[in-house]
C-alpha positions, 0 to 999 in steps of 0.5 A: 221392312223397307229395303234399299236397292242394295239389299234387294240385290244382295249387295248390302243390308238394311236394318229394320226401321232404316229409311236411307243409305244403310244407316240403322235407325234406333228405336224411336229415332227418325233419321241418322242414328240419333235416338229420339226419347219418348215424346220428342219429334226431332234431334234428341230433345224431349218434348214435355207433355202438351208441348209441340217443339223444342222442350217448352211446355205449352199450357192448355189452350196455347198454340205456341211458345208457352203463352196461354191463349184465353178462350176466344183468342186466336193468337198471342194471349189477347182475348178476342171479344165476341164478333171481333176478327183480330187483336181484341177490338170488337166489331159491331154488327155490320162492320168489316174491320177494326171496330168501326160500324158500317152504316147501310149502303157503305162499303168501307170504314164507317162513311155512308155512301149516298146513292150513285157514289162508288167510294168514300161518302162523296156523291157522284153526280150524273156522268161522273166516274169518281170522287164527287166531281161532275164530268162533262162529256169527254172530261175525264181521261180519254173516254168520250161518249156521243149520242145514245148508248145502252147501259150495258154492252152487247145487249139489244138496243133499238131505235124506233123499234128497230134493233141497231147494229153494234160495232166494236172498233178496237186495236190489238185484237181485243187488248187495246183501246176500243170504241163501240158504235151503234149503227142504223145499218150493218157496217158490213153492208155494201151494194157493189164492189168497185176496182182496186188501185195499187199505190205506186211510189216514184222513188228517187235515189240521189247520187250522194248521201247528203243533207238536203233542203226542199222548197215545198212552195213549188208544190202545185195545188191539186186533187182532193183532200185524199188523192191530193196528198203528194208523198215526199219521203217514206219508210216502213214506219211512216209516210210524209207528204204535202197536200194543197187540195183544190177539189171537193171530196165527193166520196167517203174515205177510210184508212184501213192500213194505219193512223193519220196525222194532218198538220194544218199549216193553212186553212180551216173546215170540218171533218165529217166522221162516224164519230161526229163532226170535228172542226179544225183550224190553222195550226191544228194537228188532226189525228185520225185513227185507222178505221174511221170513215170520214170526209173533209169539208174544207173552207178556203185554201188549204196547206197540210203536212201529212203523216201516215203510219201502219202503227198507232199515233199516241202521246209519249209514254213518259207524259202519262201515268199508268191509267193513261192520264196526262201528267202535270209535267206534260207540255199539254193537258187533256183540255187541249185535245178536242174530240168531235163536237156534234154527232149527226146521224144520217138515215139517207137511203141513196148511193154513196161511194166509199174508198178504203186504203188496204193492202197497199192500194185503194179499194172502191165500194158502193153503198146504198145507205149513208155511212155516217149512220151512227146513233151513239158511241163511246170509248177511247178511239176517235179522231181529235185535234190538238193545236200547236199553240197549246203546246207548252214549251219546256226550257232550261238554263242551258240548251235542252235536247229535242225530246222536250219538244215531242208531241206524238209518238209512232212506231220508230218515229216521233213528231215534235213541235218547236214553238215560240219560247224563251231561250236558255238563261244561264250566263254564257249559255249557247241557245242554239243546238250543239252539233250532233250526229244522227247515228240512228235516226233521220231528221225531217223539219218543216218550217211553219213560221217565224225567223229562220235567219240561220241560213239563206234559203230556209224559209216558211214552207221549206223542209230540211232533211238531215240523214243518218250517219252525218253530223249537223248543227249550226253554221259557222259563226251562229253560236257566237251570235246567239249568245245572250238571245232570250226568245225565238219566235220560230214554229216548226214541225219535226219528224225523227225516224229510226229507220232511213227515209226514202225520197220520192221524185217530188223531192228530187224536183224540190231539192236545191242541190246546194244545202250540203255545202252551207257549212263552208267557212265564210272565207271560202269562194263567194259562190259557196260563201253566199250560201252560208249564214249571214243572217241574224241567226235568230237562235232558232232551234229548228233553223239550225237543224236540231233534233235527230235525237228525239227521244223517240227515234231510238226506239219506243217509249215505245220509241221515243219514249214511245217511238216504237209504240205507238209516247 
């Protein structure tokens, strides 16, 4: 007999066969006082012999609902011949599903898979991953390989009988992109610890919060390709500088704190790296992932706009599918990105200097071997170039916002390329940007080439800064002048940041001090009006200061679509 708590305390009774709450269960009933006739499971409905539920007889061999199941059938009255799994279709020997024989070596659906093929009967030539199309080195997705690598990771791999040192170089612990390199020497090997130099920033805090114009043509040549970079503005997400190197880089360098982007305004040369030699030319973006050991070999005069970020430089998320491949509507394709061309392995045993940026400074080391000693590598992390002339501008019937010009994304910032392009074709369209407020971003624009007649003083090599909290747009009269214009030949690089930018003393020395007044009406006193736009107004999107909006400056695609990524 099962007792309720009440009966155990003497406060109530529970008849035999009662389960809950003091209600007697008559003979044959499970719950709630309703008798269950013989053979019935629930609720007073008799179950005839052989039936499971609800009073419907189940003939011999049937599982449910009164339909007989012939011998060998699983469900619903359809016989299953020998060797078949479902629904009455015989499966010949060697077939997995649905009656189609699978020849030897085939995985699915009756199509033979030749040697070396993964799927669907198409042979895969050497070096191809899928679907019968040969993939030259570096052709598919972002995967690249140079030199010799073993067939499997983390196995013994030798050069002239000597075991090579494997290095896994990756992001986000072991969850992000990575490459695996094979060295002649251990990359941990150093022969001498040198001094540490902290990075000192000379911050300039203007007395007024205002739009500003800087003329970088005043920056003097000097330094090597690393130490010659002169910081202009910065925050915790990005550092922006200018570089006119005039000295040879005699040491190797590695940025251990972040990724780098270098826009080559003028010059050409080669970047020697652990991943191979990377040629660069005018108007190239050079993207160098953190951890890359490299040395510049410039050819002739150089002028660079430089970016450093503690995050990761990526293409915007909205340009890529879930596999990482660039989509058809992206303004570039994988063919436009160029990895190192040739892997040169150095086995020199001599003294070499290495400088590593870490913990807010430069740590000096000495090595007793050449650091570019890689025999082979493969993976998704490597330096590359992208030329701005390969950017395919996106235009529309009416003026489109700056995100259509986005090229890269980083954490809380984006880099955009304003390239020569056709302008809006809607009748009456105003092809220069509308006035807009930088409510959550700062907009820096570097002018590379073309016509910037929207305001005097904005010329090649100039930088405009439109800080957060202030609206900006075309100067008086330029909207009217731009109507009917069909093309702009401007070229500019823009960086929109989500966090305010701090300025350095170099910016203070380059500031014209009058740009904030350039929107004054033409009928104001001449000492101001002469600053205003009297030029041809070239409808240049950049010259008018479009762009705080980067899709990215507001937060990530990873900010922009990616700006916090890092689209």
